[in-house]
N, CA, C and O atoms as CSV, one atom per row, in Angstrom:
chain,resi,resn,atom,element,x,y,z
A,1,MET,N,N,-43.302,-6.378,-32.551
A,1,MET,CA,C,-44.446,-6.397,-33.677
A,1,MET,C,C,-44.498,-6.782,-34.789
A,1,MET,O,O,-43.459,-7.113,-35.360
A,2,SER,N,N,-46.081,-6.871,-35.602
A,2,SER,CA,C,-46.164,-7.507,-36.602
A,2,SER,C,C,-47.598,-6.656,-36.941
A,2,SER,O,O,-48.314,-6.042,-36.150
A,3,LEU,N,N,-47.735,-6.820,-38.218
A,3,LEU,CA,C,-49.048,-5.923,-38.647
A,3,LEU,C,C,-50.162,-6.785,-38.200
A,3,LEU,O,O,-49.780,-7.860,-37.738
A,4,PRO,N,N,-51.115,-6.644,-38.212
A,4,PRO,CA,C,-52.725,-7.556,-38.008
A,4,PRO,C,C,-52.617,-8.676,-39.613
A,4,PRO,O,O,-51.758,-8.174,-40.337
A,5,PRO,N,N,-52.967,-9.409,-39.992
A,5,PRO,CA,C,-52.593,-10.169,-40.966
A,5,PRO,C,C,-54.318,-9.906,-42.443
A,5,PRO,O,O,-54.569,-10.413,-43.536
A,6,ASP,N,N,-55.128,-8.713,-41.418
A,6,ASP,CA,C,-55.549,-8.966,-42.205
A,6,ASP,C,C,-55.703,-7.071,-42.645
A,6,ASP,O,O,-56.837,-6.665,-42.901
A,7,VAL,N,N,-55.073,-6.537,-42.671
A,7,VAL,CA,C,-54.087,-5.588,-43.350
A,7,VAL,C,C,-54.300,-5.433,-44.695
A,7,VAL,O,O,-54.775,-6.430,-45.239
A,8,LYS,N,N,-54.089,-4.474,-45.401
A,8,LYS,CA,C,-52.853,-4.342,-46.892
A,8,LYS,C,C,-52.541,-3.350,-47.299
A,8,LYS,O,O,-53.308,-2.394,-47.182
A,9,PRO,N,N,-51.448,-3.229,-47.851
A,9,PRO,CA,C,-51.165,-1.615,-48.476
A,9,PRO,C,C,-51.922,-1.183,-49.056
A,9,PRO,O,O,-52.709,-1.844,-49.733
A,10,TYR,N,N,-51.915,0.381,-48.946
A,10,TYR,CA,C,-52.870,1.132,-50.021
A,10,TYR,C,C,-52.105,2.344,-50.151
A,10,TYR,O,O,-52.821,3.318,-50.383
A,11,ARG,N,N,-51.093,2.544,-50.089
A,11,ARG,CA,C,-49.970,4.064,-50.000
A,11,ARG,C,C,-48.775,3.800,-49.791
A,11,ARG,O,O,-48.417,2.918,-49.010
A,12,ARG,N,N,-48.064,4.463,-50.400
A,12,ARG,CA,C,-46.206,4.605,-49.372
A,12,ARG,C,C,-45.772,6.178,-49.968
A,12,ARG,O,O,-45.956,6.820,-51.002
A,13,THR,N,N,-45.204,6.338,-48.883
A,13,THR,CA,C,-44.374,7.656,-49.141
A,13,THR,C,C,-43.047,7.957,-50.260
A,13,THR,O,O,-42.348,7.024,-50.653
A,14,PRO,N,N,-42.887,8.954,-50.567
A,14,PRO,CA,C,-41.366,9.352,-51.761
A,14,PRO,C,C,-40.324,8.611,-50.386
A,14,PRO,O,O,-40.527,8.329,-49.205
A,15,GLU,N,N,-39.476,8.541,-51.080
A,15,GLU,CA,C,-38.210,8.054,-50.280
A,15,GLU,C,C,-37.939,9.099,-49.569
A,15,GLU,O,O,-38.594,10.059,-49.977
A,16,PHE,N,N,-37.134,9.404,-48.509
A,16,PHE,CA,C,-36.789,10.891,-47.685
A,16,PHE,C,C,-35.334,9.831,-47.674
A,16,PHE,O,O,-35.112,8.651,-47.946
A,17,THR,N,N,-34.377,11.239,-47.101
A,17,THR,CA,C,-33.366,11.085,-46.352
A,17,THR,C,C,-32.886,11.855,-45.605
A,17,THR,O,O,-33.461,12.926,-45.800
A,18,GLU,N,N,-31.809,12.008,-44.484
A,18,GLU,CA,C,-31.816,12.963,-43.650
A,18,GLU,C,C,-31.609,14.089,-44.269
A,18,GLU,O,O,-31.297,14.962,-43.460
A,19,ALA,N,N,-31.643,14.449,-45.321
A,19,ALA,CA,C,-32.122,16.123,-45.653
A,19,ALA,C,C,-32.807,16.530,-45.759
A,19,ALA,O,O,-32.902,17.741,-45.557
A,20,THR,N,N,-34.134,15.481,-46.310
A,20,THR,CA,C,-35.004,15.525,-47.132
A,20,THR,C,C,-36.631,15.258,-46.080
A,20,THR,O,O,-37.770,15.647,-46.337
A,21,VAL,N,N,-36.161,14.520,-44.983
A,21,VAL,CA,C,-37.563,13.415,-44.137
A,21,VAL,C,C,-38.130,15.262,-43.766
A,21,VAL,O,O,-37.447,16.268,-43.576
A,22,PRO,N,N,-39.469,15.087,-43.785
A,22,PRO,CA,C,-40.326,15.564,-43.403
A,22,PRO,C,C,-40.444,16.170,-42.172
A,22,PRO,O,O,-41.122,15.468,-41.421
A,23,SER,N,N,-39.929,17.531,-41.491
A,23,SER,CA,C,-40.202,17.884,-39.918
A,23,SER,C,C,-41.583,16.997,-39.146
A,23,SER,O,O,-41.601,16.138,-38.264
A,24,GLY,N,N,-42.201,17.375,-39.600
A,24,GLY,CA,C,-43.477,16.187,-39.030
A,24,GLY,C,C,-42.734,15.048,-38.597
A,24,GLY,O,O,-42.541,14.885,-37.392
A,25,LEU,N,N,-42.277,14.211,-39.474
A,25,LEU,CA,C,-41.571,13.121,-38.913
A,25,LEU,C,C,-40.936,12.819,-38.100
A,25,LEU,O,O,-40.706,11.637,-37.844
A,26,LEU,N,N,-40.222,14.311,-37.120
A,26,LEU,CA,C,-39.084,14.020,-36.979
A,26,LEU,C,C,-39.618,14.631,-34.751
A,26,LEU,O,O,-39.024,14.611,-33.673
A,27,ARG,N,N,-40.881,15.016,-35.206
A,27,ARG,CA,C,-41.728,15.636,-33.691
A,27,ARG,C,C,-42.677,14.134,-33.414
A,27,ARG,O,O,-42.906,13.248,-34.237
A,28,ALA,N,N,-42.979,14.188,-32.425
A,28,ALA,CA,C,-44.381,13.205,-32.270
A,28,ALA,C,C,-45.384,13.649,-33.426
A,28,ALA,O,O,-45.519,14.780,-33.893
A,29,HIS,N,N,-46.100,12.396,-33.796
A,29,HIS,CA,C,-47.188,12.446,-34.507
A,29,HIS,C,C,-47.477,10.804,-34.990
A,29,HIS,O,O,-46.566,10.107,-35.438
A,30,ASP,N,N,-48.607,10.405,-34.858
A,30,ASP,CA,C,-49.377,9.706,-35.430
A,30,ASP,C,C,-50.582,9.214,-36.822
A,30,ASP,O,O,-50.720,9.798,-37.896
A,31,THR,N,N,-51.182,8.201,-36.421
A,31,THR,CA,C,-51.616,7.764,-37.993
A,31,THR,C,C,-52.728,8.410,-37.316
A,31,THR,O,O,-52.701,9.129,-36.317
A,32,LYS,N,N,-54.098,7.881,-38.310
A,32,LYS,CA,C,-55.521,7.306,-38.302
A,32,LYS,C,C,-55.925,6.549,-37.290
A,32,LYS,O,O,-55.296,6.022,-36.371
A,33,PRO,N,N,-56.796,6.557,-37.506
A,33,PRO,CA,C,-57.634,4.983,-36.429
A,33,PRO,C,C,-57.915,4.395,-37.515
A,33,PRO,O,O,-58.701,4.827,-38.358
A,34,GLY,N,N,-56.993,2.862,-37.605
A,34,GLY,CA,C,-57.384,1.809,-38.763
A,34,GLY,C,C,-56.036,2.333,-39.520
A,34,GLY,O,O,-55.978,1.550,-40.468
A,35,VAL,N,N,-55.085,3.081,-39.622
A,35,VAL,CA,C,-54.218,3.246,-40.360
A,35,VAL,C,C,-52.860,2.164,-40.080
A,35,VAL,O,O,-53.320,1.295,-39.339
A,36,TRP,N,N,-51.616,1.898,-40.315
A,36,TRP,CA,C,-50.787,1.244,-39.457
A,36,TRP,C,C,-50.028,1.600,-40.917
A,36,TRP,O,O,-50.470,1.783,-42.051
A,37,GLY,N,N,-48.131,1.613,-40.117
A,37,GLY,CA,C,-47.294,2.005,-40.908
A,37,GLY,C,C,-46.017,0.664,-41.046
A,37,GLY,O,O,-45.964,-0.245,-40.218
A,38,LEU,N,N,-45.273,0.745,-41.970
A,38,LEU,CA,C,-44.255,-0.146,-41.797
A,38,LEU,C,C,-43.328,0.868,-42.276
A,38,LEU,O,O,-43.543,1.315,-43.402
A,39,ILE,N,N,-42.115,1.404,-41.472
A,39,ILE,CA,C,-41.073,2.242,-42.005
A,39,ILE,C,C,-39.930,1.119,-42.435
A,39,ILE,O,O,-39.423,0.188,-41.810
A,40,HIS,N,N,-39.788,1.523,-43.515
A,40,HIS,CA,C,-38.311,0.845,-44.757
A,40,HIS,C,C,-37.178,1.202,-44.599
A,40,HIS,O,O,-37.012,2.157,-45.357
A,41,VAL,N,N,-36.141,0.966,-43.965
A,41,VAL,CA,C,-35.107,1.713,-44.512
A,41,VAL,C,C,-33.998,1.055,-45.156
A,41,VAL,O,O,-33.406,0.103,-44.650
A,42,LEU,N,N,-33.646,1.699,-46.569
A,42,LEU,CA,C,-33.204,1.423,-47.105
A,42,LEU,C,C,-31.724,1.487,-46.937
A,42,LEU,O,O,-30.943,0.535,-46.947
A,43,GLU,N,N,-31.561,2.253,-46.843
A,43,GLU,CA,C,-29.570,2.884,-46.514
A,43,GLU,C,C,-29.300,3.438,-45.442
A,43,GLU,O,O,-29.772,4.574,-45.388
A,44,GLY,N,N,-28.562,3.031,-44.271
A,44,GLY,CA,C,-28.283,3.694,-42.734
A,44,GLY,C,C,-28.847,3.512,-41.918
A,44,GLY,O,O,-29.118,2.315,-41.835
A,45,ARG,N,N,-29.357,4.267,-40.923
A,45,ARG,CA,C,-29.854,3.894,-39.732
A,45,ARG,C,C,-30.696,5.141,-39.409
A,45,ARG,O,O,-30.284,6.229,-39.814
A,46,LEU,N,N,-32.146,5.048,-38.529
A,46,LEU,CA,C,-32.996,5.893,-38.016
A,46,LEU,C,C,-33.395,5.417,-36.963
A,46,LEU,O,O,-33.290,4.191,-37.001
A,47,ALA,N,N,-33.802,5.775,-36.040
A,47,ALA,CA,C,-34.349,5.730,-34.457
A,47,ALA,C,C,-35.760,6.116,-34.506
A,47,ALA,O,O,-36.231,7.224,-34.766
A,48,TYR,N,N,-36.531,4.709,-34.129
A,48,TYR,CA,C,-37.937,5.158,-34.055
A,48,TYR,C,C,-38.021,5.021,-32.477
A,48,TYR,O,O,-37.553,4.274,-31.618
A,49,ARG,N,N,-38.716,5.937,-32.526
A,49,ARG,CA,C,-39.776,5.978,-30.740
A,49,ARG,C,C,-40.566,6.073,-30.607
A,49,ARG,O,O,-41.020,7.032,-31.231
A,50,VAL,N,N,-41.612,5.295,-29.730
A,50,VAL,CA,C,-42.744,5.361,-29.469
A,50,VAL,C,C,-42.695,6.358,-28.582
A,50,VAL,O,O,-41.935,6.209,-27.625
A,51,THR,N,N,-43.507,7.631,-28.692
A,51,THR,CA,C,-44.011,8.111,-27.228
A,51,THR,C,C,-45.266,8.471,-26.952
A,51,THR,O,O,-45.563,9.536,-26.410
A,52,ASP,N,N,-46.094,7.569,-27.324
A,52,ASP,CA,C,-47.219,7.817,-26.712
A,52,ASP,C,C,-47.381,7.436,-25.477
A,52,ASP,O,O,-46.717,6.524,-24.984
A,53,PRO,N,N,-48.294,8.104,-24.837
A,53,PRO,CA,C,-48.258,7.884,-23.430
A,53,PRO,C,C,-48.887,7.070,-22.937
A,53,PRO,O,O,-48.643,6.777,-21.767
A,54,ARG,N,N,-50.064,6.322,-23.743
A,54,ARG,CA,C,-50.622,4.947,-23.782
A,54,ARG,C,C,-49.817,3.750,-23.956
A,54,ARG,O,O,-50.290,2.633,-23.747
A,55,ARG,N,N,-48.149,4.018,-24.478
A,55,ARG,CA,C,-47.788,2.980,-23.855
A,55,ARG,C,C,-46.387,3.063,-23.344
A,55,ARG,O,O,-45.899,4.189,-23.247
A,56,PRO,N,N,-45.729,2.104,-23.031
A,56,PRO,CA,C,-44.300,1.981,-22.674
A,56,PRO,C,C,-43.282,2.987,-23.992
A,56,PRO,O,O,-43.251,2.888,-25.219
A,57,ALA,N,N,-42.651,3.790,-23.154
A,57,ALA,CA,C,-41.592,4.714,-24.034
A,57,ALA,C,C,-40.796,3.847,-24.636
A,57,ALA,O,O,-40.015,3.314,-23.848
A,58,SER,N,N,-40.671,3.403,-26.062
A,58,SER,CA,C,-39.757,2.445,-26.318
A,58,SER,C,C,-38.832,3.457,-27.463
A,58,SER,O,O,-39.213,4.546,-27.893
A,59,GLU,N,N,-37.613,2.804,-27.785
A,59,GLU,CA,C,-36.762,3.107,-29.266
A,59,GLU,C,C,-36.353,1.795,-29.795
A,59,GLU,O,O,-36.271,0.739,-29.167
A,60,ALA,N,N,-36.089,2.027,-31.130
A,60,ALA,CA,C,-35.483,0.909,-31.625
A,60,ALA,C,C,-34.691,1.624,-32.869
A,60,ALA,O,O,-34.926,2.634,-33.533
A,61,LEU,N,N,-33.537,0.541,-32.885
A,61,LEU,CA,C,-32.630,1.216,-33.950
A,61,LEU,C,C,-33.393,0.814,-35.543
A,61,LEU,O,O,-34.098,-0.162,-35.288
A,62,LEU,N,N,-33.504,1.069,-36.672
A,62,LEU,CA,C,-33.836,0.623,-37.630
A,62,LEU,C,C,-33.043,0.526,-38.813
A,62,LEU,O,O,-33.072,1.572,-39.462
A,63,THR,N,N,-32.396,-0.313,-39.273
A,63,THR,CA,C,-31.526,-0.889,-40.334
A,63,THR,C,C,-32.035,-1.579,-41.851
A,63,THR,O,O,-32.969,-2.361,-41.677
A,64,PRO,N,N,-31.687,-1.469,-43.020
A,64,PRO,CA,C,-31.964,-2.110,-43.932
A,64,PRO,C,C,-31.848,-3.966,-43.454
A,64,PRO,O,O,-32.826,-4.618,-43.820
A,65,GLU,N,N,-30.996,-4.575,-42.872
A,65,GLU,CA,C,-31.100,-5.827,-42.151
A,65,GLU,C,C,-32.026,-5.870,-41.409
A,65,GLU,O,O,-32.170,-7.014,-40.978
A,66,GLY,N,N,-32.834,-5.092,-40.987
A,66,GLY,CA,C,-33.373,-5.685,-39.569
A,66,GLY,C,C,-35.016,-5.443,-39.718
A,66,GLY,O,O,-35.083,-4.386,-40.347
A,67,GLU,N,N,-36.079,-5.801,-39.508
A,67,GLU,CA,C,-37.122,-5.620,-39.575
A,67,GLU,C,C,-37.809,-3.983,-39.545
A,67,GLU,O,O,-37.469,-3.032,-38.841
A,68,PRO,N,N,-38.729,-4.059,-40.431
A,68,PRO,CA,C,-39.435,-2.724,-40.344
A,68,PRO,C,C,-39.538,-1.733,-39.249
A,68,PRO,O,O,-39.252,-2.250,-38.170
A,69,GLY,N,N,-39.805,-0.663,-39.180
A,69,GLY,CA,C,-40.564,-0.696,-37.275
A,69,GLY,C,C,-41.955,0.019,-37.754
A,69,GLY,O,O,-42.242,0.880,-38.585
A,70,VAL,N,N,-42.697,-0.804,-36.771
A,70,VAL,CA,C,-44.336,-0.940,-36.999
A,70,VAL,C,C,-45.100,0.471,-36.591
A,70,VAL,O,O,-44.773,1.058,-35.560
A,71,VAL,N,N,-45.872,0.850,-37.239
A,71,VAL,CA,C,-46.021,2.057,-37.086
A,71,VAL,C,C,-47.980,1.337,-36.054
A,71,VAL,O,O,-48.762,0.691,-36.751
A,72,GLU,N,N,-48.196,1.507,-35.168
A,72,GLU,CA,C,-50.082,1.423,-34.408
A,72,GLU,C,C,-50.556,2.343,-35.117
A,72,GLU,O,O,-49.927,3.222,-35.707
A,73,PRO,N,N,-52.451,2.052,-35.059
A,73,PRO,CA,C,-52.818,3.181,-35.619
A,73,PRO,C,C,-53.068,3.970,-34.128
A,73,PRO,O,O,-53.197,3.279,-33.117
A,74,THR,N,N,-53.119,5.251,-34.061
A,74,THR,CA,C,-53.099,6.605,-33.255
A,74,THR,C,C,-52.481,6.509,-32.067
A,74,THR,O,O,-52.954,6.929,-31.011
A,75,ILE,N,N,-50.699,5.589,-32.285
A,75,ILE,CA,C,-50.222,5.774,-31.267
A,75,ILE,C,C,-48.929,7.310,-32.095
A,75,ILE,O,O,-48.517,7.634,-33.209
A,76,ARG,N,N,-48.795,7.757,-30.714
A,76,ARG,CA,C,-47.870,8.641,-31.593
A,76,ARG,C,C,-46.149,8.028,-31.133
A,76,ARG,O,O,-45.824,7.444,-30.100
A,77,HIS,N,N,-45.275,8.425,-32.328
A,77,HIS,CA,C,-44.396,8.552,-32.420
A,77,HIS,C,C,-43.658,9.473,-33.345
A,77,HIS,O,O,-44.134,10.423,-33.967
A,78,ALA,N,N,-41.745,8.806,-33.333
A,78,ALA,CA,C,-40.886,9.819,-33.827
A,78,ALA,C,C,-40.172,9.087,-34.789
A,78,ALA,O,O,-40.298,7.865,-34.860
A,79,VAL,N,N,-39.324,9.816,-35.648
A,79,VAL,CA,C,-38.199,9.259,-35.995
A,79,VAL,C,C,-37.349,10.397,-35.738
A,79,VAL,O,O,-37.651,11.476,-35.228
A,80,GLU,N,N,-35.441,9.692,-36.483
A,80,GLU,CA,C,-34.596,10.607,-36.084
A,80,GLU,C,C,-33.113,9.875,-36.829
A,80,GLU,O,O,-32.341,8.958,-36.549
A,81,PRO,N,N,-33.236,10.662,-37.677
A,81,PRO,CA,C,-32.186,10.191,-38.663
A,81,PRO,C,C,-30.340,9.828,-37.923
A,81,PRO,O,O,-29.739,10.350,-36.984
A,82,ILE,N,N,-30.072,9.060,-38.594
A,82,ILE,CA,C,-28.415,8.958,-37.130
A,82,ILE,C,C,-28.026,8.533,-38.160
A,82,ILE,O,O,-28.311,7.454,-38.680
A,83,GLY,N,N,-27.107,9.630,-38.666
A,83,GLY,CA,C,-25.788,9.995,-40.411
A,83,GLY,C,C,-27.127,9.795,-41.458
A,83,GLY,O,O,-28.356,9.816,-41.392
A,84,ALA,N,N,-26.213,9.621,-42.315
A,84,ALA,CA,C,-26.846,9.354,-43.447
A,84,ALA,C,C,-27.941,8.147,-43.448
A,84,ALA,O,O,-27.854,7.072,-42.853
A,85,VAL,N,N,-28.953,8.601,-44.249
A,85,VAL,CA,C,-30.347,7.462,-44.286
A,85,VAL,C,C,-31.136,7.871,-45.464
A,85,VAL,O,O,-31.130,9.007,-45.939
A,86,ARG,N,N,-32.036,6.539,-46.045
A,86,ARG,CA,C,-32.658,6.716,-46.970
A,86,ARG,C,C,-33.777,6.006,-46.821
A,86,ARG,O,O,-33.447,4.824,-46.923
A,87,PHE,N,N,-35.268,6.122,-46.578
A,87,PHE,CA,C,-35.803,5.233,-46.042
A,87,PHE,C,C,-37.595,5.995,-46.215
A,87,PHE,O,O,-37.858,7.183,-46.400
A,88,TYR,N,N,-38.452,4.975,-46.093
A,88,TYR,CA,C,-39.921,5.348,-46.735
A,88,TYR,C,C,-40.749,4.548,-45.749
A,88,TYR,O,O,-40.362,3.599,-45.067
A,89,VAL,N,N,-41.887,5.063,-45.788
A,89,VAL,CA,C,-43.115,4.404,-45.026
A,89,VAL,C,C,-44.586,4.183,-46.104
A,89,VAL,O,O,-45.305,4.743,-46.932
A,90,GLU,N,N,-44.388,3.119,-45.467
A,90,GLU,CA,C,-45.585,1.935,-46.060
A,90,GLU,C,C,-47.173,2.174,-45.085
A,90,GLU,O,O,-47.245,1.859,-43.897
A,91,PHE,N,N,-48.186,2.699,-45.767
A,91,PHE,CA,C,-49.212,2.614,-45.122
A,91,PHE,C,C,-50.286,1.512,-45.669
A,91,PHE,O,O,-50.597,1.110,-46.790
A,92,HIS,N,N,-50.627,1.273,-44.581
A,92,HIS,CA,C,-51.268,-0.052,-44.698
A,92,HIS,C,C,-52.971,0.022,-43.933
A,92,HIS,O,O,-52.947,0.663,-42.882
A,93,ARG,N,N,-53.953,-0.362,-44.197
A,93,ARG,CA,C,-55.507,-0.365,-43.444
A,93,ARG,C,C,-56.294,-1.657,-43.742
A,93,ARG,O,O,-55.962,-2.547,-44.525
A,94,LEU,N,N,-57.597,-1.584,-42.836
A,94,LEU,CA,C,-58.363,-3.185,-42.909
A,94,LEU,C,C,-59.048,-2.839,-44.439
A,94,LEU,O,O,-59.729,-1.864,-44.759
A,95,GLU,N,N,-58.598,-4.042,-45.287
A,95,GLU,CA,C,-59.334,-4.434,-46.170
A,95,GLU,C,C,-60.205,-6.064,-46.341
A,95,GLU,O,O,-59.722,-7.127,-45.950
A,96,HIS,N,N,-61.556,-5.917,-47.009
A,96,HIS,CA,C,-62.175,-7.068,-46.818
A,96,HIS,C,C,-62.719,-7.406,-48.117
A,96,HIS,O,O,-63.674,-6.790,-48.591
A,97,ASP,N,N,-62.172,-8.317,-48.679
A,97,ASP,CA,C,-61.857,-9.054,-50.745
A,97,ASP,C,C,-61.840,-7.452,-51.254
A,97,ASP,O,O,-62.462,-7.018,-52.223
A,98,GLY,N,N,-61.037,-6.743,-50.423
A,98,GLY,CA,C,-60.545,-5.782,-51.285
A,98,GLY,C,C,-61.144,-4.203,-51.396
A,98,GLY,O,O,-60.654,-3.284,-52.052
A,99,ILE,N,N,-62.447,-4.175,-50.491
A,99,ILE,CA,C,-63.374,-3.415,-50.220
A,99,ILE,C,C,-62.509,-3.150,-49.125
A,99,ILE,O,O,-61.862,-4.050,-48.590
A,100,ARG,N,N,-62.444,-1.502,-48.622
A,100,ARG,CA,C,-61.810,-0.823,-47.824
A,100,ARG,C,C,-63.232,-0.571,-46.834
A,100,ARG,O,O,-64.188,0.096,-47.229
A,101,LEU,N,N,-63.170,-1.204,-45.549
A,101,LEU,CA,C,-63.581,-0.582,-44.446
A,101,LEU,C,C,-63.671,0.252,-44.066
A,101,LEU,O,O,-62.560,0.759,-44.224
A,102,ASN,N,N,-64.526,1.217,-43.375
A,102,ASN,CA,C,-64.364,2.364,-43.484
A,102,ASN,C,C,-62.937,3.066,-42.396
A,102,ASN,O,O,-62.857,3.522,-41.256
A,103,GLN,N,N,-62.100,2.843,-43.403
A,103,GLN,CA,C,-60.888,3.765,-43.142
A,103,GLN,C,C,-60.403,4.809,-43.835
A,103,GLN,O,O,-60.337,4.718,-45.061
A,104,PRO,N,N,-60.017,5.879,-43.227
A,104,PRO,CA,C,-59.710,6.759,-43.976
A,104,PRO,C,C,-58.245,7.005,-44.385
A,104,PRO,O,O,-57.265,6.406,-43.940
A,105,ASP,N,N,-58.262,8.149,-45.460
A,105,ASP,CA,C,-57.337,7.739,-46.687
A,105,ASP,C,C,-56.081,8.804,-45.358
A,105,ASP,O,O,-56.431,9.604,-44.490
A,106,ARG,N,N,-54.396,8.261,-45.797
A,106,ARG,CA,C,-53.466,9.330,-45.161
A,106,ARG,C,C,-52.224,9.020,-45.812
A,106,ARG,O,O,-51.213,9.675,-45.557
């Protein structure tokens, strides 16, 4: 899966490690409508699970060599460090000519 072509990055988290990942990311959570995420793993391995009942359950092992994990708007998901890891999440939303289109900050 990839991001739609009309979304633009607007914010990113700090880098997290297995010791600093917020507990909210470890349990099922989602983004707001219109907000996409890319999970970038810089070191190590991170399990990315889609847990939303509207999608088939799935799990991907994210690594620095692989593609970022794509987070769809409003779809429940969680991550789990597999040993030592360093990663961040980049958030994207719809923009047209540099103007945000009715999408909330998150």
